[in-house]
C-alpha positions in Angstrom: 96.5 109.4 118.0 99.5 110.6 120.2 102.4 109.2 118.3 104.8 109.5 121.3 102.4 107.5 123.5 102.3 104.8 120.8 106.1 104.7 120.9 106.2 104.5 124.7 103.7 101.6 124.7 105.7 99.9 121.9 108.9 100.2 124.1 107.1 98.5 127.0 105.7 95.8 124.8 109.0 94.9 123.3 110.6 91.9 125.1 114.1 93.0 124.1 113.9 96.5 125.6 116.5 96.8 128.3 115.3 97.0 131.9 116.3 100.6 132.5 114.5 101.9 129.4 111.5 99.8 130.3 111.3 101.3 133.8 111.8 104.9 132.6 109.0 104.4 130.1 106.7 102.8 132.7 107.3 105.6 135.2 106.5 108.2 132.5 103.1 106.6 132.0 102.5 106.1 135.7 103.2 109.8 136.3 101.7 111.0 133.0 98.9 113.1 134.7 101.5 115.0 136.8 104.3 115.0 134.2 104.5 118.8 133.7 105.6 119.1 137.3 108.0 116.2 137.3 111.7 116.8 137.5 114.4 114.8 135.8 115.9 113.9 139.1 112.5 112.6 140.4 112.0 110.5 137.3 115.6 109.1 137.7 114.8 108.2 141.3 111.6 106.5 140.4 113.4 104.6 137.6 116.5 103.6 139.7 118.9 105.4 137.4 120.6 108.8 137.2 119.7 112.0 135.3 122.4 111.3 132.6 120.5 108.1 131.8 117.2 110.1 131.6 118.8 112.6 129.2 120.1 109.8 127.0 116.7 108.2 127.0 115.1 111.5 125.8 117.7 111.9 123.1 117.0 108.4 121.9 113.4 109.4 121.4 114.5 112.4 119.4 114.4 115.2 122.0 117.2 117.5 122.9 116.4 117.4 126.6 114.0 116.2 129.3 112.3 119.5 129.3 111.7 119.3 125.6 110.1 115.9 126.1 107.9 117.4 128.9 106.8 120.2 126.7 105.9 117.9 123.8 103.9 115.5 126.0 102.0 118.3 127.7 101.1 120.2 124.5 100.0 117.0 122.7 98.1 115.8 125.8 96.0 119.0 125.7 95.3 118.7 122.0 94.6 115.0 122.1 92.3 115.3 125.2 90.2 117.9 123.4 90.0 115.6 120.3 88.9 112.6 122.4 86.3 114.7 124.2 84.8 115.9 120.9 84.7 112.4 119.5 83.1 111.0 122.6 80.4 113.7 122.7 79.2 112.9 119.2 79.2 109.1 119.6 75.8 107.6 118.9 75.6 105.0 121.7 72.6 103.1 120.1 74.4 102.9 116.8 77.5 101.5 118.5 75.6 98.9 120.3 73.8 98.0 117.1 77.1 97.5 115.4 78.2 95.1 118.1 74.8 93.3 117.9 75.2 93.0 114.1 78.7 91.5 114.4 77.7 89.1 117.1 74.3 88.0 115.8 71.2 86.9 117.6 73.1 85.5 120.6 74.0 89.0 121.7 72.5 89.9 125.1 72.5 93.6 125.2 71.5 94.1 128.9 74.1 91.6 130.1 76.8 93.2 128.0 76.0 96.7 129.3 76.0 95.4 132.9 79.4 93.8 132.5 80.9 96.9 130.8 79.7 99.0 133.8 81.3 96.6 136.3 84.6 96.5 134.4 84.8 100.3 134.1 84.0 100.7 137.8 87.0 98.4 138.5 89.2 100.4 136.1 88.2 103.7 137.7 89.2 102.4 141.2 92.5 100.9 140.1 95.8 103.0 140.3 97.0 101.4 137.0 96.0 98.7 134.6 98.3 96.2 132.9 97.0 94.2 129.9 98.5 90.8 129.2 97.4 87.8 127.2 97.2 86.6 123.6 99.4 88.6 121.2 96.9 89.7 118.6 94.0 90.7 120.9 96.5 92.6 123.1 97.7 94.5 120.0 94.1 95.4 119.1 93.8 97.3 122.4 96.6 99.8 121.5 94.4 102.6 120.5 92.1 102.0 123.5 95.2 102.2 125.8 96.4 105.5 124.2 93.0 107.2 124.7 92.6 105.9 128.2 96.0 107.3 129.1 94.9 110.7 127.8 91.6 110.3 129.8 93.6 110.0 133.0 94.0 106.2 133.5 97.4 104.6 133.5 97.2 101.7 131.0 100.0 99.7 129.4 100.9 96.2 128.3 103.4 93.7 129.7 106.0 92.4 127.2 104.6 89.9 124.7 106.3 86.5 125.2 105.6 83.0 124.1 104.0 81.9 127.4 102.0 83.7 130.0 104.4 85.5 132.4 103.3 87.4 135.4 104.0 91.1 135.0 106.7 92.6 137.3 104.2 94.7 139.3 103.1 95.1 142.9 99.8 93.8 143.9 98.0 97.1 143.7 98.0 96.9 139.9 94.9 95.7 138.1 95.5 93.0 135.5 93.4 92.5 132.4 94.1 89.2 130.7 92.7 88.7 127.2 92.1 85.2 125.8 89.3 84.9 123.3 89.1 81.2 123.4 90.5 80.5 126.8 93.3 78.3 125.4 96.0 80.5 126.9 94.7 79.7 130.4 94.6 76.0 129.6 98.2 76.1 128.5 99.4 78.1 131.5 97.0 77.1 134.3 99.6 77.3 137.1 100.6 80.8 136.0 97.0 81.9 135.8 96.3 80.6 139.3 99.3 82.5 140.6 98.2 85.6 138.8 94.9 85.6 140.7 96.6 84.9 144.0 99.2 87.7 143.5 97.0 90.5 142.3 93.9 91.7 144.2 92.1 92.8 141.0 92.1 90.6 137.9 89.8 90.6 134.8 89.8 87.9 132.2 88.2 88.9 128.9 87.2 85.6 127.2 84.5 84.2 125.0 84.6 80.9 126.7 81.5 80.4 128.8 82.9 77.7 131.1 84.6 80.1 133.5 82.8 81.0 136.7 81.3 84.4 137.1 84.1 85.7 139.3 84.0 88.0 142.3 83.9 91.7 143.0 87.7 91.8 142.6 88.3 88.9 140.1 86.0 89.4 137.2 85.3 87.3 134.1 84.3 89.7 131.3 82.3 87.4 129.0 83.0 88.4 125.4 79.9 87.8 123.3 81.7 85.6 120.9 83.7 82.3 121.2 86.0 82.4 118.2 89.0 84.3 117.0 87.9 84.9 113.4 87.7 88.3 111.5 84.2 89.0 112.7 85.2 88.4 116.3 88.3 90.7 115.9 86.1 93.4 114.5 83.5 93.0 117.3 86.3 93.2 119.9 87.4 96.6 118.5 83.8 97.8 118.8 83.6 96.5 122.3 86.7 98.4 123.3 85.2 101.5 121.7 82.1 101.1 123.8 84.0 100.6 127.0 86.0 103.7 126.3 82.9 105.7 125.5 81.0 104.6 128.7 84.1 105.3 130.8 84.3 108.8 129.3 80.5 109.4 130.0 80.5 108.0 133.5 83.9 109.0 134.9 85.4 111.8 132.8 82.7 114.1 131.4 81.2 114.7 134.9 84.5 115.9 136.4 
């Protein structure tokens, strides 16, 4: 686990983070792949602030300078990327699917699940960045997945957790992944959900409720193979995110 990436995601997910710190953090993640070549002045311009603010931000994270932050991120990225690659290469895919099937029970449709994972990963690969929103606890479960996907080259982060569904402050090119195990969040915030799909060209709803339509090529319903939010479902969701990450690595990273 890259501790600094965890801190950056926590800053973004905190609703009391000031707007300037939030935007600097977001821009670091957006430019993470090219961060070693990024200059402090460029980050300041992207974040609508000045280099003095960038330096204060770095010091608040415990670094003496912007260059020290860059060195730390680059070094840890190389180490973490190698660790992830090693872990992914020794994953037993059949065992992972068996774990999910065991947690779900006889209703688990293996072929349908694999097909939906392939479609979701294809959308992720095509998107410039992915923002996760939704119910607080399921969103928190995705933290490790987000960290590893960032290291694998995809820009992932969460919008601040609030009491109601709020549309993220993003342009329409972002892909939005909304998580609602039971679908209740959409029932409570139907107008916001409709606006979400209108504003963003790519949206995915991860839900266990089967009353949603199948979606389109750009607006996908990822049917979770469970309908509740109990401990077994939470554990199954962790394994599902592991499988998605594994297949993304195999299909889009290992072949590079």
